[in-house]
C-alpha positions as CSV (number, residue, x, y, z in Angstrom):
1,M,91.7,125.9,67.2
2,I,92.3,122.4,68.3
3,D,89.6,120.2,69.5
4,A,91.2,118.7,72.6
5,L,94.2,119.2,74.6
6,V,95.7,116.5,77.1
7,I,98.3,117.9,79.6
8,G,100.3,115.0,80.9
9,S,101.6,111.8,79.2
10,G,100.8,109.2,81.8
11,P,98.6,106.4,81.3
12,A,95.6,108.4,82.2
13,G,96.4,110.9,79.8
14,L,97.4,108.9,76.8
15,M,94.1,106.9,77.5
16,A,92.1,110.1,77.5
17,A,93.9,110.9,74.3
18,E,92.9,107.8,72.6
19,Q,89.3,108.0,73.2
20,L,89.2,111.8,71.9
21,A,91.0,110.7,68.7
22,D,88.9,107.5,68.4
23,A,85.9,110.1,68.4
24,G,87.3,111.9,65.5
25,H,88.9,114.9,67.1
26,S,91.9,116.6,66.8
27,V,94.4,116.0,69.9
28,V,97.4,117.6,71.3
29,I,99.4,116.0,74.3
30,A,101.7,118.3,76.2
31,D,104.1,117.1,78.7
32,A,106.7,119.1,80.8
33,K,109.5,116.3,80.5
34,T,111.8,115.5,77.4
35,S,109.8,112.3,76.9
36,F,106.4,110.6,77.5
37,G,105.4,108.3,80.5
38,R,108.2,108.7,82.6
39,K,106.7,107.5,85.9
40,F,105.0,104.8,83.8
41,L,108.4,103.6,82.5
42,M,109.8,103.7,86.0
43,A,107.1,101.5,87.3
44,G,107.6,99.0,84.7
45,K,111.6,98.5,85.4
46,S,111.1,95.6,87.8
47,G,108.1,94.1,85.9
48,L,104.9,96.2,84.8
49,N,102.1,94.9,87.0
50,L,99.0,96.2,84.9
51,T,96.4,94.8,86.7
52,K,95.2,91.9,88.8
53,D,92.9,89.1,87.7
54,Q,90.2,88.7,90.4
55,P,86.5,89.2,90.4
56,I,85.4,92.7,90.1
57,N,83.8,93.1,93.6
58,E,87.1,92.0,95.2
59,F,89.1,94.4,93.0
60,L,87.1,97.1,93.9
61,A,87.2,96.3,97.6
62,A,91.2,96.8,97.6
63,F,90.5,100.5,97.0
64,G,89.4,100.6,100.8
65,A,86.9,103.0,102.5
66,G,86.5,106.6,101.1
67,N,87.3,105.6,97.5
68,E,83.8,104.2,96.6
69,W,83.0,106.9,94.1
70,I,85.7,105.8,91.9
71,H,84.1,102.1,91.8
72,P,81.8,102.6,88.8
73,I,84.5,104.1,86.8
74,V,86.9,101.2,87.1
75,A,84.1,98.7,86.6
76,E,83.6,100.2,83.1
77,F,87.4,99.2,82.3
78,P,88.0,96.3,84.9
79,P,91.0,94.0,84.6
80,S,89.8,91.8,82.0
81,S,89.7,94.9,79.8
82,V,93.0,96.2,80.8
83,S,94.4,92.7,79.5
84,S,92.5,92.9,76.3
85,W,93.7,96.7,75.8
86,A,97.4,95.3,76.2
87,N,96.9,92.5,73.7
88,T,95.6,95.1,71.1
89,L,99.1,96.8,71.4
90,G,100.8,93.6,70.7
91,Q,101.7,93.1,74.4
92,E,100.7,89.5,75.5
93,V,100.0,89.3,79.1
94,F,100.2,86.5,81.6
95,T,99.0,86.0,85.1
96,G,101.3,85.4,87.9
97,S,100.5,82.9,91.1
98,S,99.4,85.8,93.1
99,G,96.8,86.9,90.1
100,R,98.8,89.9,89.1
101,V,99.0,90.4,85.4
102,F,102.1,91.5,83.4
103,P,103.1,91.9,79.8
104,K,105.3,88.9,78.7
105,A,108.1,91.4,78.0
106,M,107.7,92.6,81.7
107,K,108.9,96.1,81.0
108,A,106.9,99.1,80.3
109,S,108.9,100.2,77.2
110,P,107.5,97.9,74.5
111,L,104.1,98.8,75.5
112,L,104.6,102.4,75.7
113,R,106.2,102.7,72.1
114,A,103.5,100.6,70.5
115,W,101.1,102.9,72.2
116,M,102.9,106.0,71.1
117,T,103.2,104.8,67.6
118,R,99.3,104.2,67.6
119,L,98.3,107.3,68.8
120,T,100.7,109.4,66.2
121,G,98.8,107.0,63.5
122,K,95.6,108.5,64.7
123,G,96.7,112.0,64.0
124,V,97.6,112.9,67.9
125,T,100.4,115.6,67.9
126,L,102.9,115.1,70.7
127,Q,104.6,118.1,72.5
128,T,107.4,117.6,75.0
129,R,109.4,120.4,77.3
130,W,105.8,122.4,77.6
131,F,105.5,123.5,80.8
132,W,101.7,124.5,81.7
133,R,101.5,127.7,83.5
134,G,97.5,127.8,83.9
135,W,95.1,129.7,81.8
136,E,95.0,133.2,80.5
137,N,91.6,134.4,79.1
138,D,90.6,130.6,78.4
139,A,94.0,129.8,76.8
140,A,96.3,127.4,78.2
141,I,99.7,129.0,78.6
142,F,102.9,127.0,78.1
143,D,106.6,127.8,78.6
144,T,108.2,125.8,75.7
145,P,111.6,125.8,74.3
146,D,110.3,128.2,71.7
147,G,109.1,130.5,74.1
148,L,105.4,131.0,75.3
149,K,102.7,129.3,73.6
150,A,99.0,129.7,74.1
151,L,96.4,126.7,73.1
152,K,92.5,127.4,73.0
153,P,91.0,124.1,72.5
154,K,87.4,123.3,72.9
155,V,88.2,120.7,75.7
156,T,91.0,119.8,77.9
157,V,92.0,116.9,80.0
158,L,94.4,117.3,83.0
159,A,96.3,114.3,83.8
160,L,99.1,115.9,85.8
161,G,99.6,113.2,88.5
162,G,100.1,113.4,92.1
163,A,102.8,114.9,94.3
164,S,105.6,112.1,94.3
165,W,108.5,111.4,92.1
166,A,108.7,115.1,90.9
167,R,111.9,114.2,88.9
168,L,109.7,112.2,86.9
169,G,106.9,115.0,86.3
170,S,104.6,114.7,89.1
171,T,105.1,117.7,91.0
172,G,101.7,118.7,92.1
173,D,102.4,122.4,90.9
174,W,98.9,122.1,89.3
175,A,97.5,122.4,92.7
176,K,98.1,126.2,93.3
177,I,96.5,126.8,89.8
178,L,93.4,125.1,90.8
179,R,93.2,126.4,93.9
180,D,93.6,130.3,92.6
181,M,90.3,129.5,90.5
182,G,88.6,128.2,93.6
183,V,88.6,124.5,93.4
184,T,88.9,123.0,96.8
185,L,91.4,120.3,97.1
186,S,92.2,117.6,99.7
187,P,95.8,117.8,100.8
188,F,98.4,115.4,99.3
189,Q,99.4,112.6,101.5
190,P,102.3,109.9,100.7
191,I,100.6,106.3,100.0
192,N,102.4,103.4,99.1
193,M,105.3,104.2,100.6
194,G,108.1,102.9,103.1
195,F,108.7,104.2,106.6
196,K,111.4,105.4,108.8
197,V,113.0,102.8,111.3
198,N,116.0,103.8,113.6
199,W,117.9,100.5,113.2
200,S,120.8,100.1,115.4
201,D,124.2,99.1,113.6
202,H,123.3,95.5,114.1
203,M,121.1,95.7,111.3
204,I,123.6,97.2,108.6
205,P,124.5,93.9,107.1
206,H,121.1,93.2,106.3
207,F,120.3,96.3,104.6
208,G,118.6,95.3,101.2
209,A,117.4,91.9,102.4
210,P,114.1,90.8,101.7
211,V,112.1,89.3,104.9
212,K,109.5,86.6,103.7
213,P,107.3,85.3,104.3
214,V,106.0,87.5,107.0
215,R,102.5,88.5,108.2
216,L,102.2,92.2,108.8
217,K,99.3,93.5,111.3
218,A,98.5,97.1,111.1
219,G,95.2,98.1,112.8
220,E,92.6,95.9,111.6
221,Q,94.9,94.7,108.4
222,S,96.7,91.5,108.3
223,I,98.8,91.0,105.2
224,L,100.8,88.1,104.2
225,G,103.7,89.0,101.9
226,E,107.3,90.3,102.1
227,I,108.8,93.5,103.5
228,V,112.3,94.7,102.7
229,I,115.1,95.9,105.4
230,S,116.6,99.3,103.8
231,D,119.3,102.0,105.5
232,K,116.1,104.1,105.8
233,G,113.6,101.7,107.4
234,I,111.4,99.2,105.8
235,E,109.5,99.0,102.5
236,G,108.1,96.2,100.4
237,G,104.7,95.0,99.2
238,A,103.3,94.3,102.6
239,V,104.3,97.5,103.8
240,Y,102.8,99.6,100.8
241,A,99.5,97.6,101.2
242,A,99.1,98.6,105.1
243,S,100.9,102.1,104.4
244,K,97.5,103.9,104.8
245,S,96.9,102.5,108.2
246,L,100.6,102.9,109.4
247,R,100.4,106.3,108.2
248,D,97.3,107.1,110.3
249,G,99.0,105.9,113.3
250,A,98.4,102.1,113.8
251,P,101.2,100.3,115.2
252,L,103.4,97.6,113.0
253,T,103.4,94.0,114.3
254,L,105.0,91.1,112.5
255,D,104.6,87.5,112.5
256,I,108.0,86.3,111.1
257,M,107.0,82.7,111.0
258,P,103.5,82.8,109.7
259,D,103.4,79.3,108.4
260,V,104.4,77.8,111.8
261,T,101.9,78.1,114.8
262,A,103.1,79.5,118.2
263,K,102.1,75.7,119.6
264,D,104.7,74.2,117.0
265,L,107.4,76.7,118.0
266,A,106.9,75.8,121.7
267,A,107.2,72.2,121.0
268,R,110.4,72.8,119.0
269,L,111.8,74.9,121.9
270,A,110.9,72.2,124.4
271,K,113.1,69.7,122.5
272,Q,116.2,72.1,123.0
273,S,118.8,71.5,125.7
274,D,118.8,73.7,128.5
275,K,122.2,74.7,127.3
276,A,121.3,75.5,123.9
277,S,122.4,79.1,122.9
278,R,119.8,81.8,121.6
279,P,121.7,81.6,118.2
280,T,121.5,77.9,118.3
281,I,117.6,78.3,119.2
282,L,116.9,80.7,116.4
283,R,118.7,79.1,113.7
284,K,118.4,75.3,114.3
285,A,115.1,74.9,116.2
286,F,113.1,77.7,114.6
287,G,115.0,77.7,111.3
288,L,115.1,81.4,111.2
289,S,117.1,83.0,108.2
290,A,119.9,85.3,109.1
291,V,117.7,88.6,108.7
292,K,114.8,87.2,110.6
293,A,117.1,86.1,113.4
294,A,118.5,89.9,113.2
295,L,115.1,91.3,113.5
296,V,114.4,89.3,116.6
297,N,117.8,90.1,118.4
298,E,117.0,93.8,117.2
299,Y,113.6,94.1,119.2
300,A,113.5,91.1,121.4
301,R,117.2,90.6,122.5
302,T,116.4,89.6,126.0
303,A,113.5,87.3,125.2
304,R,113.7,83.7,126.3
305,G,111.3,80.6,126.2
306,K,107.6,81.5,125.8
307,D,108.5,85.2,125.4
308,L,110.8,84.2,122.4
309,V,108.0,82.4,120.8
310,W,105.7,85.4,121.3
311,A,108.4,87.8,119.9
312,I,108.6,85.6,116.7
313,K,104.9,85.6,116.2
314,S,104.1,89.2,117.2
315,L,107.4,91.3,116.9
316,D,106.6,95.0,117.4
317,I,108.6,97.2,115.0
318,P,108.5,100.8,116.3
319,L,108.1,103.3,113.1
320,E,109.4,106.8,113.0
321,G,106.9,108.0,110.3
322,P,106.4,107.8,106.7
323,R,109.4,108.5,104.3
324,P,109.3,111.8,102.3
325,M,106.2,112.1,100.1
326,D,108.3,112.5,97.0
327,E,109.6,108.8,97.6
328,A,106.1,107.4,97.7
329,I,104.9,105.4,94.9
330,S,101.8,107.5,94.9
331,T,99.9,109.9,96.8
332,S,96.2,110.5,98.0
333,G,94.5,113.8,98.0
334,G,93.9,116.2,95.0
335,I,90.7,116.9,93.6
336,P,87.6,115.4,95.5
337,A,84.6,113.8,94.1
338,S,82.5,117.1,95.2
339,E,84.5,119.3,92.8
340,L,83.8,117.1,89.8
341,T,80.7,116.2,87.6
342,D,80.2,112.2,86.9
343,G,82.2,113.0,83.8
344,L,85.1,113.9,85.8
345,M,84.7,117.6,84.6
346,L,85.6,120.5,87.0
347,R,82.4,122.1,88.3
348,K,84.3,125.5,88.3
349,K,85.7,125.3,84.8
350,A,83.4,123.9,82.4
351,S,85.2,121.9,79.4
352,V,88.2,120.8,81.7
353,F,88.3,117.3,82.5
354,C,90.9,115.4,85.1
355,A,92.1,111.9,85.4
356,G,94.7,110.0,87.0
357,E,96.2,110.5,90.3
358,M,95.2,114.0,90.2
359,L,92.0,112.8,91.6
360,D,91.6,112.2,95.3
361,W,91.5,108.3,95.5
362,D,94.1,105.9,96.6
363,A,94.7,102.3,96.0
364,P,97.5,99.6,96.9
365,T,100.0,98.6,94.8
366,G,99.6,95.4,92.7
367,G,97.9,96.5,89.6
368,Y,95.0,98.7,91.2
369,L,96.8,101.9,90.7
370,I,97.6,101.5,86.9
371,T,94.1,99.8,86.3
372,A,92.4,103.0,88.2
373,C,94.6,105.5,86.0
374,L,93.6,103.9,82.6
375,A,90.2,103.7,83.9
376,T,89.6,107.5,84.9
377,G,91.5,108.4,81.8
378,R,89.3,106.4,79.6
379,H,86.2,107.7,81.4
380,A,87.3,111.4,81.1
381,G,88.1,111.1,77.4
382,L,84.9,109.7,76.8
383,A,83.1,112.4,78.6
384,A,85.1,115.0,76.8
385,A,84.5,113.6,73.5
386,E,80.7,113.5,74.5
387,Y,80.9,117.2,75.6
388,L,82.4,118.0,72.4
389,S,79.5,116.3,70.1
390,S,76.9,118.2,72.1
391,R,78.3,121.6,71.3
């Protein structure tokens, strides 16, 4: 019998496995894909944002209402700890102007390779193409290339992800297994995702173009950042940060010139000849980029004078709902705090711990997601090790 089984090889699963191995326990990590950390690697393709360098109270506040139960877990492994951990893997980090922390290599692959090397050096056994099918007589059952396998560990850590990016392994199929054993789950919902917009053909030349800076307003949120126009709608950092409010029905309004006041725009307008064309005003008087001018023409085509100034400072963008959940960066929903002990063990199945996006919390992009996955994996791994030592 092995001591510990970790199912799932994202940051939460790997961190849990390391805590157990460090406590002297034999550990097997099983993953359904052909290689480990698929979603983690994808997250790092455009620069692996590990965490954000800011005071812990500000960092925790970014998780928003309803996620307070995760605060003490993240506080045990705050941004400074994430940076120190990356350094122990030989991955020196740097902090960008926005406070976001990245490995100097920018990619996830060097960090993941170093981590896997360290885990195998600690005796951790790695199994790929092992599809978890649930439990049978307290044994975890897997479909493997060599047929059915049954493992009966002393503790199990589930770190199977949410329900987005199924091709990378986060299928959400585990939800049925847990529901069948009586665990009450919160429904999955997309978070950190784009939204559908029915653009006219006028916008086609601008697909893929970033719009920055903009101030995005959604409900009580006001976010300075960037959006991206796509053939499917809008996406980008500012959209992801407001995605929960937008998903819940808040209207989207853009200030496409956040660094210029309405008074200053009106003064610029007053200097223009009465014969000045609308394109001239947008381009020369207001200095709008082509994509910003296109947005104004898309949703305020007839606006003139003060109405044009108002449109620039408060442009309403009608949304047609979120993009499909599988396209979302992450999902909310999953296992609520009420179904878990303080150590993240399932109340309905002793010796089984859970971590990462399986848990019902959500956070914006910008380092918060990965930090929380690492922190919950660490917390579950330490709790599982303590459980083992008490038996």
